[in-house]
C-alpha positions as CSV (number, residue, x, y, z in Angstrom):
1,M,-36.5,-45.4,2.0
2,K,-39.2,-42.9,2.9
3,K,-36.8,-41.0,5.1
4,F,-34.3,-41.0,2.3
5,L,-36.8,-39.5,-0.1
6,I,-37.8,-36.9,2.4
7,G,-34.2,-36.0,2.9
8,C,-33.7,-35.7,-0.9
9,A,-36.7,-33.5,-1.2
10,G,-35.3,-31.3,1.5
11,V,-32.0,-30.9,-0.2
12,L,-33.7,-30.2,-3.5
13,F,-35.8,-27.6,-1.8
14,I,-32.7,-25.8,-0.4
15,V,-30.9,-26.1,-3.7
16,A,-34.0,-24.6,-5.5
17,I,-34.1,-21.7,-3.0
18,F,-30.3,-21.1,-3.6
19,V,-30.8,-21.2,-7.4
20,G,-33.7,-18.7,-7.2
21,V,-31.8,-16.3,-5.0
22,L,-28.8,-16.5,-7.3
23,I,-31.0,-15.8,-10.3
24,L,-32.6,-12.8,-8.6
25,E,-29.3,-11.4,-7.3
26,T,-27.2,-12.0,-10.5
27,P,-28.0,-8.6,-12.0
28,R,-26.9,-6.9,-8.8
29,F,-23.7,-8.9,-8.7
30,L,-23.0,-8.1,-12.3
31,D,-23.6,-4.4,-11.7
32,A,-21.2,-4.4,-8.7
33,G,-18.6,-6.2,-10.7
34,K,-18.9,-3.7,-13.5
35,K,-18.5,-0.9,-11.1
36,V,-15.3,-2.4,-9.6
37,V,-13.8,-2.8,-13.0
38,A,-14.7,0.7,-14.1
39,D,-13.2,2.1,-10.9
40,L,-9.9,0.1,-11.4
41,M,-9.7,1.4,-15.0
42,V,-10.3,5.0,-13.9
43,E,-7.6,4.6,-11.2
44,E,-5.0,3.0,-13.6
45,M,-5.6,5.8,-16.1
46,R,-5.2,8.4,-13.4
47,I,-1.9,6.8,-12.1
48,A,-0.5,6.4,-15.7
49,A,-1.1,10.1,-16.3
50,L,0.6,11.0,-13.0
51,E,3.6,8.7,-13.7
52,S,4.0,10.2,-17.2
53,A,3.8,13.7,-16.0
54,W,5.9,13.5,-12.8
55,K,9.2,15.2,-12.9
56,A,12.0,15.0,-10.4
57,P,12.7,18.1,-8.4
58,S,16.5,17.7,-8.7
59,P,18.9,15.1,-10.3
60,Q,19.2,13.0,-7.0
61,P,16.8,12.5,-4.2
62,D,17.3,15.3,-1.6
63,A,15.4,17.6,0.8
64,Q,13.7,19.2,-2.2
65,W,11.7,16.0,-2.9
66,F,10.0,16.3,0.4
67,P,7.1,18.8,0.5
68,A,6.3,20.6,3.8
69,A,2.9,19.1,3.9
70,I,0.8,16.4,2.4
71,G,-2.7,17.3,3.3
72,E,-2.9,17.0,7.1
73,W,0.5,15.3,7.3
74,K,3.3,17.7,8.2
75,L,7.1,17.1,7.5
76,E,9.0,16.6,10.7
77,G,12.4,16.3,9.0
78,T,14.4,14.9,6.2
79,E,18.0,13.7,5.9
80,P,20.3,11.6,3.8
81,A,20.0,7.8,4.6
82,K,22.5,5.0,3.9
83,E,19.9,2.2,3.8
84,I,16.3,1.2,4.3
85,S,16.6,-1.5,7.0
86,A,12.9,-2.4,6.9
87,I,13.3,-3.8,3.4
88,G,17.0,-4.8,3.7
89,L,18.1,-2.3,1.0
90,K,21.6,-1.1,1.6
91,R,21.7,1.8,-0.7
92,P,22.1,5.6,-0.1
93,G,19.0,7.9,-0.6
94,Q,16.9,10.4,1.2
95,A,14.6,9.8,4.2
96,G,11.8,11.9,5.7
97,V,9.1,11.5,8.3
98,Y,5.5,12.9,8.1
99,R,3.2,13.1,11.1
100,S,-0.4,13.9,11.8
101,N,-2.8,13.2,14.6
102,R,-3.3,9.9,12.8
103,G,0.2,8.8,13.2
104,L,3.4,8.9,11.1
105,V,4.5,7.9,7.6
106,E,8.1,7.1,6.8
107,V,9.2,8.0,3.3
108,N,12.4,6.8,1.7
109,I,13.5,7.5,-1.9
110,V,16.5,5.6,-3.5
111,P,17.8,5.8,-7.1
112,V,17.0,2.5,-8.8
113,T,17.5,1.9,-12.5
114,E,15.2,-0.1,-14.7
115,E,17.8,-2.9,-14.9
116,E,18.2,-3.0,-11.1
117,R,14.5,-2.7,-10.4
118,A,13.4,-6.4,-10.5
119,G,16.2,-7.7,-8.4
120,L,16.0,-5.0,-5.8
121,L,12.3,-5.4,-5.5
122,E,12.4,-9.1,-5.2
123,A,15.0,-8.8,-2.4
124,A,12.8,-6.2,-0.7
125,L,9.7,-8.5,-0.8
126,A,11.8,-11.4,0.4
127,T,12.9,-9.4,3.5
128,L,9.3,-8.4,4.2
129,R,8.1,-11.9,3.9
130,E,10.7,-13.1,6.4
131,R,9.2,-10.6,9.0
132,R,7.2,-13.3,10.9
133,E,6.6,-11.0,13.9
134,A,4.9,-7.6,14.0
135,T,6.0,-5.3,16.8
136,A,4.0,-2.5,18.2
137,A,5.1,0.0,20.8
138,I,2.5,1.1,23.4
139,R,3.0,4.0,25.6
140,G,1.4,3.3,29.0
141,G,0.0,5.8,31.4
142,S,3.3,5.8,33.3
143,G,5.2,6.9,30.1
144,V,7.0,3.5,29.8
145,D,7.2,2.1,26.3
146,T,6.3,-1.6,26.0
147,S,6.9,-3.7,23.0
148,L,4.3,-6.4,22.0
149,T,5.2,-9.1,19.5
150,R,2.9,-11.5,17.8
151,E,2.7,-13.8,14.8
152,A,1.6,-11.7,11.8
153,S,-0.1,-12.5,8.5
154,R,1.3,-11.1,5.3
155,V,-0.6,-9.8,2.2
156,T,1.2,-8.6,-0.9
157,T,-0.5,-6.8,-3.9
158,T,1.2,-5.6,-7.0
159,R,-0.4,-3.3,-9.7
160,G,1.9,-1.9,-12.3
161,N,4.8,-0.1,-10.6
162,R,3.2,-0.3,-7.2
163,T,3.4,-3.0,-4.6
164,Y,1.7,-3.0,-1.2
165,V,2.7,-5.3,1.7
166,R,0.7,-5.6,4.8
167,I,2.1,-7.5,7.8
168,G,-0.6,-8.1,10.5
169,S,-2.8,-5.1,10.9
170,A,-0.3,-2.5,11.9
171,D,2.7,-2.7,9.4
172,H,2.0,-1.2,6.0
173,T,4.7,-0.9,3.3
174,R,4.1,0.7,-0.2
175,L,6.8,0.6,-2.9
176,W,6.5,2.6,-6.0
177,W,9.1,2.6,-8.7
178,L,9.0,5.7,-10.8
179,K,11.5,7.0,-13.4
180,D,14.7,5.4,-12.0
181,N,13.6,6.0,-8.3
182,L,12.2,3.7,-5.7
183,F,9.8,5.3,-3.3
184,V,9.2,3.5,-0.1
185,F,6.3,4.5,2.2
186,R,5.8,2.9,5.6
187,A,3.0,3.5,8.1
188,Y,1.8,1.7,11.3
189,R,-1.8,2.8,11.1
190,K,-3.6,2.5,7.8
191,D,-6.2,5.3,7.9
192,D,-5.6,7.6,4.9
193,F,-2.3,5.9,4.1
194,E,-3.7,4.5,0.8
195,T,-3.8,7.9,-0.8
196,F,-0.6,9.3,0.8
197,P,1.8,8.0,-1.9
198,E,-0.1,9.4,-4.8
199,E,-0.6,12.8,-3.0
200,F,3.1,12.8,-2.2
201,L,4.1,12.3,-5.7
202,R,1.8,15.0,-7.0
203,A,3.1,17.5,-4.4
204,S,6.9,16.6,-5.0
205,S,6.8,16.9,-8.8
206,A,8.8,19.7,-10.3
207,S,6.0,20.2,-12.9
208,L,2.3,20.1,-12.1
209,P,0.8,16.6,-12.8
210,P,-2.7,16.4,-14.1
211,P,-5.5,16.7,-11.4
212,P,-6.7,13.4,-9.9
């Protein structure tokens, strides 16, 4: 009985410490939470202004939609594409590749109406969810390319017209539907890729969007 009481006292002591720490740290947690909410609100307002002001460079996606540079990313080339195999979308559009010393970003733009949007996006996400293996190419010192495959985790986040899918740690896909067009950005190294889609849309717009 005595040991039981001592054990209970120990548990109560630990609980008391936990509660005390929680009380002391609560204001800091609340401040951090408020900052996160405020940052999200600012971001959504900025994105909404960009989406409202963005104007297509031409009636259909073509080379004019691909700026020569997005910050340090330089356009390697652009050409018409019949499909986006990575998301299983068999529809013509325009494709381009940007490269920097951080890696490369693939950009595909496909006309997609409001009525088609939900179905095509659902199919694209289903294709990405089925990607159970992530493949990375490594160039060895001998110049021989070697493919490595492994089981990969998947994370999907949707905010407004934007959806982000990460497969493992080296396969990043961002889909952004805007004014009857689906923009698909793919990268294999994250780095500054989070800001690339927004910067791309600002640079590609026929009229100057509001500053970020």
